[in-house]
C-alpha positions in Angstrom: 3.6 2.2 -6.8 1.7 5.2 -6.8 1.0 6.7 -3.1 -2.4 8.8 -2.3 0.3 11.6 -1.5 -1.2 13.7 1.4 -4.5 12.3 2.0 -3.0 8.5 3.5 0.7 9.1 3.2 1.4 12.8 3.8 4.5 12.6 6.7 6.7 9.8 7.1 5.1 6.1 7.7 4.9 5.7 11.4 5.2 2.9 13.5 3.6 -0.5 13.4 3.9 -3.6 11.3 1.0 -5.5 9.6 1.4 -8.9 8.2 0.1 -9.4 4.9 -1.4 -12.7 3.9 -1.3 -14.0 0.1 -3.5 -16.6 -1.6 -1.9 -18.9 -3.3 -2.9 -20.0 -6.8 -4.1 -24.2 -6.8 -1.7 -24.2 -10.0 1.1 -22.6 -7.7 3.6 -23.7 -4.7 4.0 -20.4 -2.9 7.0 -19.5 -0.9 6.5 -16.5 1.3 9.4 -14.9 1.3 9.2 -11.5 2.8 5.8 -9.6 3.9 5.9 -6.3 6.2 4.1 -3.0 6.4 3.3 0.4 7.8 0.5 1.9 9.4 -0.9 5.3 11.2 -3.1 7.6 11.6 -3.9 11.3 10.7 -6.5 13.1 12.7 -6.9 17.1 13.1 -9.5 19.5 12.6 -10.6 20.8 9.1 -9.2 24.3 8.9 -9.6 24.9 5.1 -11.6 23.5 2.3 -10.8 23.7 -1.2 -12.8 22.0 -3.6 -11.5 22.6 -6.6 -7.7 21.5 -6.1 -8.9 18.8 -3.9 -7.2 20.0 -0.8 -7.9 20.0 3.0 -6.0 21.8 5.5 -6.0 20.2 9.1 -4.5 21.4 12.3 -3.4 18.3 14.1 -3.1 18.2 17.9 0.2 18.9 17.8 -0.5 22.4 15.9 1.0 22.0 13.1 -0.8 22.2 10.1 -1.0 19.7 6.9 -2.1 19.6 3.5 -4.0 16.6 2.7 -4.6 16.1 -1.3 -8.0 14.1 -1.9 -7.7 11.5 -4.3 -10.9 11.7 -7.3 -12.2 8.5 -5.6 -13.1 10.6 -2.6 -16.6 11.9 -3.0 -18.8 14.4 -1.1 -16.1 16.8 -0.4 -18.2 19.5 -0.9 -20.1 18.5 2.8 -16.4 19.0 4.6 -16.6 21.9 6.4 -14.3 24.1 8.6 -13.8 22.7 12.4 -15.0 19.0 11.4 -12.9 16.2 13.0 -11.1 14.2 10.4 -9.4 11.2 10.8 -7.4 8.9 8.5 -6.0 5.6 9.1 -3.4 3.8 6.2 -1.7 1.0 5.7 1.4 0.6 3.4 2.2 -3.1 2.9 4.5 -5.1 0.8 4.2 -9.2 0.3 6.9 -11.1 -1.7 6.1 -14.5 -2.8 8.3 -17.4 -5.1 6.6 -19.3 -7.1 7.1 -22.5 -8.7 5.3 -21.4 -12.4 7.0 -21.3 -15.4 4.3 -19.7 -18.1 3.4 -16.4 -16.4 5.6 -13.6 -18.1 6.9 -10.2 -16.2 4.5 -7.5 -16.0 2.5 -5.6 -13.5 -1.1 -5.4 -12.4 -3.1 -3.0 -10.5 -6.7 -2.9 -9.4 -8.0 -0.6 -7.1 -11.5 -0.9 -4.9 -13.1 2.0 -3.0 -16.0 1.4 -0.5 -17.7 5.0 0.2 -19.3 5.1 3.5 -23.3 6.0 4.2 -23.1 8.0 7.4 -23.9 11.8 7.6 -20.6 12.9 6.6 -18.0 11.5 4.1 -16.0 8.1 4.6 -14.9 5.4 3.2 -11.5 3.7 2.2 -9.6 3.0 -1.1 -7.2 0.0 -1.4 -4.8 -0.3 -4.2 -3.3 -3.3 -4.7 0.2 -3.8 -7.0 1.9 -7.2 -8.2 4.2 -7.4 -9.9 5.3 -10.8 -11.6 8.8 -11.2 -12.2 11.2 -13.8 -12.6 14.3 -15.1 -10.5 17.7 -14.1 -12.2 19.8 -15.4 -9.6 20.2 -16.7 -5.8 22.6 -15.8 -3.5 22.1 -18.0 -0.6 25.6 -17.3 1.5 23.8 -13.4 1.5 20.3 -14.9 1.7 19.1 -12.3 -1.3 17.4 -13.4 -4.3 17.2 -10.6 -7.5 13.8 -10.2 -9.5 13.9 -9.1 -13.0 10.7 -7.6 -13.5 9.3 -5.7 -16.9 11.5 -2.8 -15.8 14.2 -3.4 -13.7 16.1 -5.9 -11.6 15.4 -6.1 -7.7 17.3 -7.3 -5.7 15.6 -8.7 -2.1 16.9 -9.7 1.3 15.3 -13.0 2.4 14.9 -13.1 6.4 14.8 -16.9 6.2 18.1 -18.5 4.3 16.0 -21.7 4.5 13.5 -20.3 1.8 15.7 -20.0 -1.0 16.8 -24.2 -0.7 13.4 -23.7 -2.9 14.1 -21.1 -5.1 15.7 -21.6 -8.6 16.8 -18.9 -11.5 14.2 -19.0 -13.8 11.0 -19.2 -11.2 8.1 -16.4 -10.9 7.9 -14.1 -8.3 5.2 -12.6 -7.3 5.4 -8.8 -5.3 2.6 -7.3 -3.7 2.6 -3.9 -3.3 -0.6 -2.7 -0.7 -2.0 1.0 -0.4 -5.2 1.4 2.0 -6.5 4.1 3.1 -9.8 4.5 5.4 -11.2 8.3 6.0 -13.8 9.3 8.1 -15.3 13.2 9.4 -16.8 13.8 12.2 -18.9 17.2 13.1 -17.3 19.6 15.4 
């Protein structure tokens, strides 16, 4: 999963867990296995603006400095000034569904949605979703795990509710959604 390093996830993910709902296809029976995420916020005063390298340095309320790498989708970087206040909120989430489909081949699909704010100062959000389709290779009801073969490797997932494994069999298709979302707003000092 690609991360917008520093802009959204410069430090470690902070507290907060959010469930991520997944839409089930009309042709698939979806069994939610696990969902969770981490949210956080980075705030500070802009100290350095480097438009060539697409980087900002902010001073956080605790006095520490943090370098923020700005992704190419973010526009109006040249409008950010020294002493502007910057607030970035982010969500990183994962949701796993087991689906009763036999036609999906393993693969990865990524989408990115960009919403640019129209205020006086730069603002907006970027939501990137990566969907991995794989096939259940083994189910271990005693350990409450399911192993999924994706296009590149085998992943073993621990299922919180072991009863969900009663509806899963080797060969079932699995959908794993990874979501990165960031929103940023700059305000004048």
